[in-house]
C-alpha positions, 0 to 999 in steps of 0.5 A: 802061527803065521796068522798070530804073528800077523795079528801081533805085528798089526796090533803093534803098528796100529797102536803106534799109529794111534799114538801118533794120531793122539799126539797130533790131536792133542797138540795145542794150537799154538804149538802146531802153528808156531813151533814148527819142529813138531809140525816137521816131525809129524810130517816126516813121520807120516810121509815116511810111514807111507813111503815104507808101506808102499810096494813097489816103492816106485809107485809111491805118491805122497799124500802130503807133497814135499820137496827135497831141499838142499841141506844149506837151505833148510829151515832151522826147525827142519829135521831132514831135507824132506820139507812139506810143500806147505803148512798142512792142517792138522785135519789133512795130516790126520786124514792122511794118517787114517788112510796110511793106517788102513794101508798098513793093516792091509799090508800086514794082514793080507799080503802073502808071505812070499811077497813079504819076503821080497826085497822092498826096494831095488837098486835103481829105485834107491834115489827116486825119492 
């Protein structure tokens, strides 16, 4: 039963990641370069997918470096205070997403049930990122 659950969970996560990949791939160049809202949303989703798949979270090293910015200094297109350090190319984000996809698959399919039941983040780690 546990193996079947893991397979179903992975298929759903894998499909969601594949949909993000397709959205990035099919995004028109003009939208990617000029409409920064899509870029920020893509970066946010990729960064936090990686973050939430990192266990323990204190080991998180973002593949797409970012800066947490003061809310008063956010670009108008930003969706939160996590601002990419630069305008990453589509290929950079897709490469990172490919790596994160494998990380997700490994976590779901190969992590012991006991480890998956552990708390993901400790109190002293909450404000680290």
